[in-house]
KEKE-3310 file (N, C-alpha, C; in steps of 0.2 Angstrom, whole numbers, plus 5000, padded with zeros to 4 digits):
npx = (5004:5002:5010:4999:4998:5002:4992:4981:4985:4985:4972:4965:4962:4970:4972:4981:4984:4975:4964:4948:4943:4929:4929:4932:4945:4961:4970:4984:4983:4971:4961:4951:4941:4931:4935:4945:4936:4927:4932:4932:4943:4953:4947:4945:4959:4963:4955:4959:4971:4969:4961:4971:4978:4969:4967:4980:4981:4973:4960:4943:4930:4912:4904:4905:4903:4898:4899:4887:4883:4896:4904:4899:4903:4917:4916:4909:4917:4928:4922:4919:4932:4935:4926:4914:4898:4890:4884:4876:4875:4863:4859:4846:4831:4834:4847:4856:4865:4857:4852:4844:4833:4830:4842:4851:4860:4866:4866:4881:4888:4902:4909:4916:4920:4921:4929:4931:4940:4948:4947:4944:4938:4925:4913:4915:4916:4903:4897:4903:4897:4883:4883:4887:4876:4866:4868:4879:4897:4910:4924:4935:4941:4943:4952:4954:4961:4970:4970:4972:4981:4984:4977:4975:4972:4959:4951:4944:4946:4955:4964:4966:4974:4976:4983:4993:4991:4998:4991:4993:4986:4978:4971:4960:4965:4978:4984:4996:4994:4984:4990:4999:4991:4982:4966:4955:4948:4933:4931:4924:4910:4901:4894:4906:4912:4901:4894:4900:4891:4881)
npy = (4994:5011:5026:5033:5048:5051:5045:5053:5066:5064:5062:5073:5073:5079:5094:5110:5126:5140:5138:5139:5131:5121:5123:5136:5140:5143:5135:5128:5116:5104:5090:5081:5068:5064:5066:5055:5044:5046:5038:5022:5013:5019:5020:5007:5003:5011:5005:4992:4993:4998:4987:4977:4982:4981:4967:4964:4968:4959:4960:4954:4958:4956:4965:4981:4997:5013:5030:5040:5050:5054:5043:5033:5028:5026:5016:5006:5002:4997:4986:4978:4975:4967:4957:4957:4962:4978:4993:5008:5023:5036:5053:5058:5068:5073:5075:5064:5049:5035:5018:5015:5011:4997:4992:4982:4975:4959:4950:4953:4954:4956:4972:4984:5000:5012:5027:5041:5052:5057:5070:5074:5063:5063:5059:5045:5040:5042:5033:5021:5021:5020:5007:4999:5001:4995:4982:4976:4971:4981:4980:4988:5003:5010:5020:5030:5042:5051:5063:5064:5068:5059:5044:5034:5040:5043:5032:5017:5005:4994:5003:5008:5016:5021:5032:5045:5062:5078:5092:5109:5123:5139:5152:5164:5177:5176:5170:5166:5166:5174:5186:5187:5191:5183:5176:5165:5149:5140:5124:5113:5103:5108:5124:5138:5140:5133:5124:5107:5092:5085)
npz = (5000:4996:5005:5017:5017:5004:4996:5001:4996:4983:4980:4984:4997:5007:5010:5007:5012:5018:5030:5038:5052:5059:5072:5072:5073:5064:5051:5042:5035:5029:5032:5022:5021:5013:5000:4995:4996:4985:4975:4970:4969:4976:4989:4992:4993:5004:5014:5014:5019:5032:5037:5037:5048:5058:5059:5062:5075:5081:5082:5080:5073:5072:5066:5059:5065:5060:5064:5061:5046:5039:5041:5034:5021:5023:5034:5028:5018:5026:5033:5022:5017:5028:5028:5035:5043:5041:5049:5053:5063:5068:5071:5081:5084:5096:5095:5099:5096:5087:5083:5068:5055:5056:5060:5072:5086:5091:5107:5116:5104:5094:5091:5080:5080:5068:5061:5050:5051:5065:5077:5090:5095:5100:5093:5090:5103:5107:5099:5103:5116:5113:5106:5116:5125:5118:5119:5113:5112:5112:5103:5099:5091:5075:5064:5049:5048:5060:5072:5086:5100:5111:5110:5119:5131:5128:5124:5130:5124:5112:5100:5083:5070:5053:5047:5055:5059:5062:5064:5063:5071:5074:5085:5077:5080:5082:5070:5059:5045:5042:5046:5036:5026:5019:5016:5025:5019:5021:5022:5028:5034:5043:5049:5052:5068:5074:5087:5091:5087:5099)
capx = (5000:5006:5009:4993:4999:5003:4985:4977:4987:4984:4965:4962:4960:4974:4973:4986:4982:4973:4957:4945:4940:4923:4930:4933:4952:4963:4975:4987:4981:4964:4959:4944:4941:4926:4938:4947:4931:4924:4935:4931:4949:4956:4943:4947:4966:4963:4951:4963:4977:4966:4959:4977:4980:4964:4969:4986:4979:4970:4953:4939:4923:4906:4900:4908:4898:4900:4895:4884:4884:4903:4907:4896:4907:4923:4915:4907:4923:4932:4918:4919:4938:4936:4921:4909:4892:4891:4878:4878:4870:4861:4857:4839:4829:4837:4855:4859:4865:4852:4851:4838:4832:4830:4848:4852:4865:4865:4869:4888:4891:4909:4908:4922:4918:4925:4928:4935:4945:4946:4950:4943:4935:4919:4908:4917:4915:4896:4895:4904:4892:4877:4884:4886:4869:4862:4870:4885:4903:4914:4931:4940:4940:4948:4951:4958:4966:4970:4973:4972:4988:4985:4971:4975:4968:4952:4947:4946:4947:4960:4963:4970:4974:4980:4988:4992:4993:4998:4989:4994:4980:4978:4965:4961:4969:4986:4985:5001:4992:4980:4995:5002:4987:4978:4959:4954:4942:4929:4929:4920:4903:4897:4896:4911:4910:4895:4896:4900:4885:4881)
capy = (5000:5018:5029:5037:5055:5051:5044:5058:5071:5062:5061:5079:5072:5083:5101:5115:5133:5144:5136:5140:5125:5121:5126:5144:5141:5143:5130:5128:5110:5102:5083:5080:5061:5062:5066:5049:5039:5046:5034:5015:5010:5022:5018:5000:5003:5013:5001:4986:4995:4998:4980:4974:4984:4978:4960:4963:4969:4953:4962:4950:4960:4953:4970:4987:5002:5019:5035:5046:5051:5054:5037:5027:5025:5023:5011:5001:4999:4993:4980:4974:4972:4962:4952:4957:4966:4985:4997:5015:5026:5042:5057:5059:5075:5075:5075:5058:5043:5029:5014:5015:5007:4990:4989:4980:4970:4953:4951:4952:4954:4960:4977:4988:5007:5015:5034:5043:5056:5059:5076:5074:5057:5063:5055:5038:5039:5041:5027:5016:5020:5017:5000:4995:5002:4990:4975:4974:4971:4985:4977:4992:5009:5010:5026:5031:5047:5052:5069:5064:5067:5053:5040:5030:5044:5044:5026:5011:4999:4995:5009:5007:5022:5020:5037:5050:5069:5083:5098:5115:5127:5145:5156:5169:5183:5174:5166:5169:5166:5181:5192:5187:5194:5179:5175:5158:5146:5135:5118:5108:5101:5112:5131:5140:5142:5129:5119:5101:5088:5081)
capz = (5000:4996:5011:5017:5015:4997:4994:5002:4992:4976:4979:4986:5004:5011:5007:5010:5011:5024:5032:5045:5055:5062:5079:5072:5073:5057:5050:5035:5031:5031:5030:5019:5019:5008:4993:4992:4995:4979:4970:4973:4970:4982:4995:4993:4995:5011:5018:5014:5024:5039:5039:5039:5055:5063:5060:5066:5083:5084:5082:5075:5074:5068:5063:5059:5066:5058:5068:5057:5038:5036:5042:5030:5016:5026:5038:5024:5015:5030:5034:5016:5018:5034:5026:5040:5042:5042:5051:5055:5068:5066:5076:5081:5085:5102:5094:5101:5091:5088:5078:5065:5048:5057:5063:5079:5088:5095:5114:5116:5097:5094:5086:5079:5078:5062:5059:5044:5054:5073:5080:5098:5097:5103:5090:5091:5110:5108:5096:5108:5122:5110:5105:5123:5127:5114:5121:5110:5115:5108:5104:5097:5087:5070:5060:5044:5049:5067:5074:5093:5103:5115:5110:5125:5136:5126:5123:5134:5120:5107:5095:5077:5065:5047:5047:5060:5056:5067:5060:5067:5071:5078:5085:5072:5081:5082:5064:5054:5038:5042:5046:5029:5021:5015:5019:5025:5016:5025:5018:5032:5033:5048:5049:5056:5075:5076:5092:5089:5089:5106)
cpx = (5004:5005:5002:4993:4999:4996:4981:4979:4985:4976:4962:4960:4964:4976:4978:4984:4980:4965:4955:4941:4933:4923:4931:4941:4954:4969:4978:4986:4974:4963:4952:4943:4936:4929:4940:4941:4926:4926:4935:4938:4953:4953:4945:4954:4967:4960:4955:4969:4974:4964:4965:4979:4976:4966:4975:4986:4975:4962:4949:4932:4918:4903:4905:4902:4901:4896:4893:4886:4891:4906:4904:4900:4914:4922:4913:4913:4927:4928:4919:4926:4939:4931:4916:4903:4894:4884:4881:4873:4869:4859:4849:4837:4832:4845:4859:4859:4860:4853:4844:4838:4833:4837:4848:4858:4863:4868:4876:4891:4897:4908:4914:4919:4923:4924:4932:4941:4943:4950:4950:4941:4928:4913:4909:4915:4907:4894:4897:4899:4885:4878:4883:4879:4864:4864:4876:4891:4908:4921:4937:4937:4945:4946:4956:4963:4965:4974:4974:4979:4989:4978:4970:4971:4961:4948:4949:4946:4953:4959:4968:4969:4979:4985:4987:4995:4993:4997:4989:4988:4981:4972:4966:4965:4976:4988:4990:4999:4988:4985:4998:4998:4982:4971:4958:4948:4939:4927:4925:4913:4898:4899:4902:4908:4904:4897:4896:4894:4886:4878)
cpy = (5006:5021:5033:5044:5055:5050:5050:5064:5070:5063:5068:5078:5076:5089:5105:5122:5137:5142:5138:5134:5126:5124:5134:5145:5140:5138:5130:5121:5108:5095:5083:5073:5059:5062:5059:5044:5041:5041:5027:5012:5013:5020:5011:4999:5005:5008:4994:4987:4995:4991:4976:4975:4981:4971:4959:4964:4963:4954:4958:4952:4956:4959:4977:4993:5009:5025:5040:5046:5050:5048:5031:5024:5022:5016:5005:4997:4995:4986:4975:4971:4967:4957:4951:4962:4974:4988:5004:5018:5033:5046:5058:5066:5077:5075:5069:5053:5038:5025:5014:5011:4999:4987:4987:4975:4964:4954:4949:4952:4959:4965:4982:4995:5010:5022:5035:5047:5058:5065:5076:5067:5057:5059:5047:5036:5038:5035:5021:5015:5018:5010:4996:4995:4997:4983:4972:4974:4975:4982:4982:4998:5009:5017:5027:5036:5050:5058:5070:5063:5061:5049:5036:5034:5045:5038:5021:5005:5000:5000:5008:5013:5020:5025:5042:5057:5074:5090:5104:5119:5133:5148:5162:5175:5182:5170:5170:5170:5173:5187:5193:5190:5190:5178:5167:5156:5141:5129:5112:5107:5105:5119:5133:5142:5138:5124:5112:5097:5085:5074)
cpz = (5000:5003:5011:5015:5007:4994:4995:4997:4985:4974:4981:4993:5009:5007:5011:5008:5017:5025:5038:5046:5058:5069:5078:5071:5065:5057:5043:5032:5034:5028:5028:5016:5014:5001:4991:4992:4989:4974:4973:4974:4975:4988:4997:4996:5002:5016:5019:5019:5031:5041:5041:5046:5060:5064:5064:5073:5086:5085:5077:5076:5070:5064:5064:5060:5064:5061:5063:5049:5036:5037:5038:5025:5019:5030:5033:5020:5019:5032:5028:5016:5023:5033:5032:5038:5044:5044:5053:5059:5065:5072:5075:5083:5092:5102:5096:5096:5093:5082:5075:5059:5050:5060:5070:5080:5092:5102:5113:5109:5097:5089:5086:5077:5073:5061:5053:5047:5061:5075:5087:5100:5100:5100:5091:5098:5111:5104:5100:5113:5119:5109:5111:5126:5124:5115:5118:5114:5110:5109:5102:5093:5082:5066:5055:5045:5056:5068:5082:5096:5106:5115:5116:5131:5134:5126:5128:5131:5115:5102:5089:5072:5059:5046:5052:5057:5062:5063:5065:5066:5076:5079:5080:5073:5081:5075:5060:5047:5037:5042:5040:5024:5017:5019:5019:5021:5021:5022:5021:5030:5038:5048:5054:5063:5078:5081:5089:5091:5095:5105)
residu = (UNK:UNK:UNK:UNK:UNK:UNK:UNK:UNK:UNK:UNK:UNK:UNK:UNK:UNK:UNK:UNK:UNK:UNK:UNK:UNK:UNK:UNK:UNK:UNK:UNK:UNK:UNK:UNK:UNK:UNK:UNK:UNK:UNK:UNK:UNK:UNK:UNK:UNK:UNK:UNK:UNK:UNK:UNK:UNK:UNK:UNK:UNK:UNK:UNK:UNK:UNK:UNK:UNK:UNK:UNK:UNK:UNK:UNK:UNK:UNK:UNK:UNK:UNK:UNK:UNK:UNK:UNK:UNK:UNK:UNK:UNK:UNK:UNK:UNK:UNK:UNK:UNK:UNK:UNK:UNK:UNK:UNK:UNK:UNK:UNK:UNK:UNK:UNK:UNK:UNK:UNK:UNK:UNK:UNK:UNK:UNK:UNK:UNK:UNK:UNK:UNK:UNK:UNK:UNK:UNK:UNK:UNK:UNK:UNK:UNK:UNK:UNK:UNK:UNK:UNK:UNK:UNK:UNK:UNK:UNK:UNK:UNK:UNK:UNK:UNK:UNK:UNK:UNK:UNK:UNK:UNK:UNK:UNK:UNK:UNK:UNK:UNK:UNK:UNK:UNK:UNK:UNK:UNK:UNK:UNK:UNK:UNK:UNK:UNK:UNK:UNK:UNK:UNK:UNK:UNK:UNK:UNK:UNK:UNK:UNK:UNK:UNK:UNK:UNK:UNK:UNK:UNK:UNK:UNK:UNK:UNK:UNK:UNK:UNK:UNK:UNK:UNK:UNK:UNK:UNK:UNK:UNK:UNK:UNK:UNK:UNK:UNK:UNK:UNK:UNK:UNK:UNK:UNK:UNK:UNK:UNK:UNK:UNK)
# end
């Protein structure tokens, strides 16, 4: 498999410039995992690499769970590479994750939570709690791109990341890119400054 950063650059998944993040902070690089998953061959290559790491950790899920819309394609591709079932959860009117569309877990079913990109781990933690609340046994968390400094401080289950990225960011008032006279663009899926989903 090619290096993850090479794959992302080639597919438009790693952008460089001046970006305003959903948090309102500014950064000179931005991960957009929807880009590589436009292309089936690229998606399959990334998923095969992540599946190899999942197996190397000795994780044997019966089902992969994707938290919300952004994890549907990445989670499905990982499940396909592992040869297991895939389901996803959605936010209801109360903004909490729920299983819908007839999805359910068997008692003690081994479930692997899969995310595309992790920045804080909040959505993955919610998905872990949901699966446990539905009677499943969460055996780990797998992610394609990781920005968490210390995953062990976030998760109480084994954690696998295909690629790790340290992306610098600044509050707008301290942004060197702003001082250099460039204007930020907002490439994300949430409005700038919007609170993260709960």
